[in-house]
C-alpha positions as CSV (number, residue, x, y, z in Angstrom):
1,X,0.0,0.0,0.0
2,X,1.5,3.3,-1.0
3,X,-0.5,5.6,1.2
4,X,0.9,8.3,3.5
5,X,-1.4,7.2,6.2
6,X,0.3,3.8,6.4
7,X,3.9,2.8,6.9
8,X,5.1,0.8,4.0
9,X,6.0,-2.9,4.7
10,X,7.2,-6.0,2.8
11,X,4.5,-8.4,1.7
12,X,6.7,-11.3,0.9
13,X,10.3,-12.4,0.3
14,X,12.0,-9.6,-1.6
15,X,15.2,-9.6,-3.6
16,X,17.1,-6.4,-4.3
17,X,20.5,-5.8,-5.9
18,X,23.4,-3.4,-5.2
19,X,25.5,-2.4,-8.2
20,X,27.9,0.5,-7.7
21,X,28.4,0.7,-11.5
22,X,24.7,1.7,-11.9
23,X,23.6,5.3,-12.1
24,X,20.3,5.8,-10.2
25,X,17.5,7.7,-11.8
26,X,14.8,9.7,-10.0
27,X,12.3,6.9,-10.5
28,X,14.5,4.5,-8.5
29,X,13.7,6.5,-5.4
30,X,9.9,6.4,-5.6
31,X,9.0,2.8,-4.8
32,X,10.8,-0.1,-3.4
33,X,10.1,-3.3,-5.3
34,X,11.2,-6.9,-5.8
35,X,14.1,-7.0,-8.3
36,X,15.1,-3.3,-7.8
37,X,18.7,-2.4,-8.5
38,X,20.4,0.4,-6.5
39,X,23.8,2.0,-6.8
40,X,24.5,1.9,-3.1
41,X,23.2,0.5,0.2
42,X,22.4,4.0,1.4
43,X,20.2,4.7,-1.7
44,X,18.4,1.5,-1.0
45,X,17.9,2.4,2.6
46,X,16.3,5.8,1.6
47,X,13.3,4.0,0.1
48,X,13.3,0.7,1.9
49,X,10.3,-0.1,4.1
50,X,11.3,-0.7,7.7
51,X,8.6,-3.1,8.6
52,X,9.4,-6.6,7.3
53,X,6.2,-8.3,8.5
54,X,8.2,-11.5,9.2
55,X,9.5,-11.7,5.6
56,X,13.0,-11.9,4.3
57,X,14.9,-9.2,2.4
58,X,17.7,-10.6,0.3
59,X,20.3,-8.0,-0.7
60,X,22.6,-9.2,-3.5
61,X,25.8,-7.4,-4.2
62,X,26.7,-7.3,-7.9
63,X,29.9,-5.3,-7.5
64,X,32.3,-4.0,-4.8
65,X,31.0,-1.0,-2.9
66,X,32.7,1.9,-1.2
67,X,30.5,3.3,1.6
68,X,29.8,3.2,5.3
69,X,26.6,1.2,5.7
70,X,24.3,1.7,8.7
71,X,21.3,-0.6,8.8
72,X,19.0,0.4,11.5
73,X,15.4,0.8,10.4
74,X,14.3,-2.9,10.1
75,X,11.8,-4.6,12.3
76,X,10.2,-8.0,12.4
77,X,11.9,-10.2,9.8
78,X,15.2,-11.3,8.2
79,X,17.8,-9.4,6.2
80,X,20.3,-11.5,4.3
81,X,23.2,-9.7,2.6
82,X,24.8,-11.9,-0.1
83,X,28.2,-10.4,-0.9
84,X,28.8,-13.0,-3.6
85,X,32.5,-12.6,-3.3
86,X,32.4,-8.8,-3.5
87,X,33.9,-6.4,-1.0
88,X,32.5,-3.6,1.2
89,X,35.2,-0.9,1.4
90,X,33.9,0.8,4.5
91,X,32.1,-0.1,7.7
92,X,28.9,-2.2,8.1
93,X,27.0,-1.3,11.3
94,X,23.8,-3.1,12.2
95,X,21.4,-2.1,14.9
96,X,18.2,-4.0,15.4
97,X,16.4,-5.9,18.2
98,X,13.8,-7.8,16.3
99,X,15.4,-8.6,12.9
100,X,17.8,-11.5,12.1
101,X,20.7,-10.4,10.0
102,X,23.0,-12.8,8.1
103,X,26.0,-11.8,5.9
104,X,27.2,-14.3,3.4
105,X,30.6,-13.5,1.9
106,X,31.0,-16.3,-0.6
107,X,28.6,-17.1,-3.4
108,X,28.3,-20.6,-1.8
109,X,26.1,-19.9,1.2
110,X,27.9,-22.5,3.3
111,X,31.2,-20.5,3.3
112,X,32.3,-17.4,5.2
113,X,29.1,-16.7,7.0
114,X,28.7,-14.2,9.7
115,X,25.5,-14.0,11.9
116,X,24.0,-11.0,13.8
117,X,22.7,-11.1,16.4
């Protein structure tokens, strides 16, 4: 529901992509949708609904990124960051009390896995 009276939320498992080689357009910042591609984590966070409704958000990195990432607005679900062998040149800070975060470094999900909390 895109209505200013209601906070946006996820309605199912959602996959988004981070590709630092992409140039974002104005339309990229209007709606958050499954399959969306953003040039940075911070651009994604600017339109990402904070309420996950028990759903999973998969974030796939398609390139290396250079930025400090602060993930704080999520509640009630799971956020999986799939680095797919790419690098975050910066800090990744996660603050949440009701969201499970997992960071997968290698394309094979069984390798190089960090869990938070």
